[in-house]
C-alpha positions as CSV (number, residue, x, y, z in Angstrom):
1,M,-0.5,0.1,-0.1
2,L,1.7,3.7,-0.5
3,M,0.3,5.1,3.2
4,L,-1.2,8.6,2.8
5,N,-0.3,10.4,6.3
6,A,-3.9,11.6,7.5
7,R,-2.2,13.5,10.4
8,S,-1.3,16.9,8.1
9,A,-1.8,18.1,4.6
10,P,-2.5,17.9,2.2
11,F,-4.0,14.6,3.5
12,D,-5.3,15.9,6.4
13,D,-8.5,16.5,4.2
14,P,-10.4,13.4,3.5
15,R,-10.5,14.2,-0.7
16,A,-6.9,14.8,-1.1
17,R,-6.9,11.3,-0.4
18,E,-9.8,10.6,-2.6
19,A,-8.0,12.3,-5.0
20,V,-4.8,10.3,-5.3
21,V,-6.0,7.2,-5.0
22,K,-9.0,7.9,-7.8
23,A,-6.6,9.5,-9.7
24,I,-4.1,6.1,-10.8
25,D,-4.9,3.8,-13.0
26,M,-4.6,0.6,-11.5
27,E,-4.1,-1.6,-15.0
28,E,-1.5,1.1,-16.1
29,L,0.6,1.3,-12.7
30,N,0.2,-2.8,-13.1
31,Q,1.5,-2.8,-16.8
32,T,4.0,-0.6,-15.9
33,A,5.4,-2.1,-12.5
34,Y,5.2,-5.6,-13.2
35,E,3.8,-6.6,-16.7
36,G,0.6,-6.9,-16.0
37,T,1.2,-9.8,-13.7
38,A,0.1,-8.3,-10.2
39,E,-3.0,-9.6,-8.3
40,E,-4.4,-6.1,-8.1
41,P,-6.4,-5.7,-5.0
42,K,-10.9,-4.8,-5.5
43,T,-11.4,-5.7,-2.3
44,F,-9.8,-5.1,1.3
45,F,-10.3,-8.9,2.3
46,A,-8.9,-11.3,-0.2
47,K,-11.4,-13.9,-1.7
48,E,-10.6,-16.2,0.3
49,S,-10.5,-15.2,3.8
50,P,-13.1,-15.8,6.0
51,F,-13.8,-12.6,6.8
52,F,-14.1,-11.2,2.8
53,V,-16.9,-8.2,2.1
54,P,-17.8,-9.1,-1.6
55,D,-20.1,-6.4,-2.0
56,V,-17.7,-3.6,-0.4
57,E,-14.9,-2.6,-3.6
58,L,-12.7,-0.3,-3.1
59,T,-11.8,2.9,-3.8
60,S,-12.0,2.6,-8.2
61,H,-9.9,4.4,-10.7
62,D,-11.6,8.1,-12.0
63,R,-10.3,10.9,-13.4
64,Q,-13.0,12.9,-13.9
65,E,-13.5,13.0,-10.5
66,A,-10.1,12.9,-9.3
67,Q,-9.5,16.1,-10.8
68,R,-12.6,17.8,-9.3
69,L,-11.7,16.7,-6.1
70,F,-7.9,18.7,-6.3
71,D,-9.8,21.6,-8.6
72,E,-11.7,21.9,-5.7
73,L,-8.4,22.1,-3.1
74,A,-6.9,23.9,-5.0
75,A,-9.9,26.6,-5.1
76,E,-10.4,26.3,-1.8
77,G,-6.0,27.1,-1.1
78,K,-5.0,24.0,-0.8
79,P,-3.6,22.4,-3.1
80,V,-2.3,18.9,-3.1
81,K,1.4,18.9,-3.2
82,F,3.2,16.3,-1.6
83,T,6.4,14.0,-1.3
84,I,6.5,10.6,-2.0
85,T,9.2,8.8,0.8
86,S,10.7,5.7,-1.3
87,F,12.7,2.8,-0.4
88,N,16.1,2.9,-2.5
89,T,15.3,-0.4,-4.4
90,L,14.5,-1.3,-7.9
91,S,11.3,-2.3,-7.6
92,A,10.2,0.2,-4.9
93,K,11.6,3.6,-7.4
94,V,9.6,1.9,-10.2
95,L,6.7,1.9,-8.9
96,M,6.3,5.4,-7.0
97,E,7.9,7.1,-10.5
98,A,4.9,5.3,-12.1
99,I,2.7,6.7,-9.6
100,Q,4.6,10.0,-10.1
101,T,3.9,10.2,-13.4
102,Q,0.2,9.5,-13.9
103,L,0.0,12.3,-10.9
104,R,2.1,14.2,-13.1
105,T,-1.1,14.7,-15.5
106,Y,-3.1,16.4,-13.4
107,K,-3.7,19.9,-12.8
108,N,-3.8,20.9,-9.1
109,V,-1.7,17.9,-7.9
110,Q,2.0,18.3,-7.1
111,V,4.4,14.9,-6.3
112,E,8.0,14.5,-5.8
113,L,10.0,12.0,-4.7
114,D,12.1,11.1,-2.2
115,V,14.3,7.9,-2.6
116,M,15.9,6.6,0.7
117,D,18.3,3.6,1.8
118,S,16.4,1.4,3.4
119,G,16.7,2.4,7.0
120,A,15.6,5.7,6.8
121,A,12.7,4.9,5.4
122,L,12.1,2.8,7.7
123,A,12.7,5.3,10.6
124,A,10.3,8.3,8.4
125,L,7.3,5.3,9.0
126,A,8.1,4.1,12.6
127,S,7.7,7.5,13.1
128,G,5.0,8.9,10.7
129,S,7.3,11.5,9.8
130,Y,6.1,11.2,5.8
131,Q,3.1,12.1,4.0
132,A,3.1,9.2,1.5
133,I,5.1,5.9,1.2
134,P,4.8,2.7,0.4
135,A,5.0,-0.6,2.7
136,G,4.1,-3.7,3.0
137,G,2.5,-3.5,6.2
138,L,-0.5,-4.8,5.5
139,A,-0.2,-8.1,4.8
140,F,-1.6,-10.2,7.1
141,D,-3.0,-13.3,7.7
142,D,-6.0,-12.9,10.9
143,P,-6.6,-9.0,11.3
144,E,-5.9,-9.5,14.6
145,P,-3.4,-8.1,16.0
146,L,-1.8,-5.8,13.0
147,L,-5.3,-3.8,11.6
148,F,-5.2,-2.6,14.8
149,E,-2.1,-1.8,15.8
150,H,-2.1,-0.2,12.4
151,F,-5.4,1.6,12.0
152,H,-6.9,2.3,16.0
153,S,-6.2,6.0,16.5
154,K,-4.9,5.2,20.2
155,S,-2.2,2.2,18.8
156,S,1.2,3.2,19.7
157,T,2.0,2.3,16.2
158,D,-0.6,3.8,14.0
159,R,0.7,4.4,11.3
160,F,-2.5,6.6,9.2
161,G,-3.8,9.0,11.8
162,L,-7.2,8.6,10.6
163,N,-8.8,9.4,14.2
164,D,-11.9,8.3,13.5
165,P,-14.0,6.6,16.1
166,K,-16.2,4.6,13.9
167,L,-12.8,2.7,13.3
168,D,-11.8,2.3,16.6
169,D,-14.9,0.9,18.0
170,A,-15.1,-1.4,15.0
171,L,-11.0,-2.4,15.4
172,M,-11.7,-2.9,19.3
173,K,-15.2,-4.8,18.5
174,G,-13.0,-6.7,16.2
175,R,-10.5,-7.5,18.8
176,K,-12.7,-8.5,21.7
177,A,-15.5,-10.8,20.0
178,T,-15.0,-14.6,20.6
179,D,-17.4,-15.8,18.3
180,M,-16.8,-15.9,14.7
181,A,-20.2,-13.8,13.6
182,E,-19.3,-11.1,15.9
183,R,-16.0,-11.0,14.6
184,Q,-16.9,-11.2,11.0
185,E,-19.4,-8.2,11.7
186,A,-17.0,-5.9,13.3
187,Y,-14.1,-7.0,10.5
188,A,-17.1,-6.3,7.8
189,T,-17.4,-2.8,9.5
190,V,-13.9,-1.8,9.4
191,A,-13.4,-2.4,5.6
192,R,-16.4,-0.1,4.8
193,L,-14.5,2.6,6.8
194,I,-11.3,1.7,5.3
195,T,-12.8,2.0,1.4
196,E,-14.9,5.1,2.9
197,L,-11.6,6.9,4.3
198,N,-9.1,5.7,1.4
199,P,-5.4,5.8,4.3
200,G,-3.8,5.1,0.8
201,L,-3.6,3.3,-2.2
202,L,-3.7,-0.7,-2.6
203,Y,-1.8,-1.9,-5.8
204,L,-0.6,-5.5,-4.5
205,R,-2.6,-8.2,-2.9
206,T,1.0,-10.2,-1.9
207,S,0.4,-14.4,-0.8
208,F,1.9,-16.1,1.9
209,P,4.9,-18.6,0.7
210,L,6.2,-21.9,2.5
211,A,9.1,-23.6,2.2
212,A,9.8,-26.8,3.9
213,S,12.3,-30.0,3.5
214,Q,10.8,-32.9,2.1
215,R,11.2,-34.8,5.4
216,V,8.7,-32.1,6.7
217,G,5.4,-33.4,7.1
218,G,2.1,-32.7,9.0
219,L,1.5,-29.4,6.0
220,K,-2.3,-29.6,5.7
221,D,-4.2,-29.3,1.8
222,P,-4.7,-27.0,0.7
223,Y,-2.4,-24.8,3.0
224,K,-4.8,-21.8,3.6
225,H,-4.6,-18.4,5.7
226,G,-0.6,-18.6,5.5
227,T,-0.6,-20.2,8.9
228,V,1.2,-23.6,10.5
229,L,0.5,-25.3,13.6
230,F,3.6,-26.4,14.4
231,A,2.8,-29.1,17.2
232,D,1.4,-30.6,14.4
233,L,4.0,-30.8,12.2
């Protein structure tokens, strides 16, 4: 995900986040950065997840609406101007340059790229001293504890700074619930709110790999949700 920091301008305004997310043509980005081989996320939870919400799709590309929002913010004296903090890996630079190139085709938006070594970029992410940064921190099996840690406003590792009471409440319900139906209801609300709040641009869905010697037995077939019960091996 390209994380957008809601703690400060321009992304403290939800319209700026929405504009950037709607501005990016994901198919074009996929072709440029991954030769069309990446799985583009359409929903927050994958179809294989027990928390999948089929009727809630992520914000999609809408060039006309993105430009309208950029123009609206500029007219209010709040033009969208920000820096993407990028890791210095080749894949990250190619991807962020592709995003920057797309955004430069719009009016009233200015995007700079600051390429850092991994240590400096991770420090910026941890301290929240970034405006936009690509990060793989949303690769998870079960939504607990990672979503609470990243999105709850009272979490010490809150990466997005959304500070949304409804989202906080849903995340807490998901953390406390012991019944699966209650958890699914809570995380369905989380998925809807994240779709509305646009904390960033989800550009790639990862899979969970597993490497094991042929002498290791006890792996479930099919291998699901990235969880290995080591006591069974």
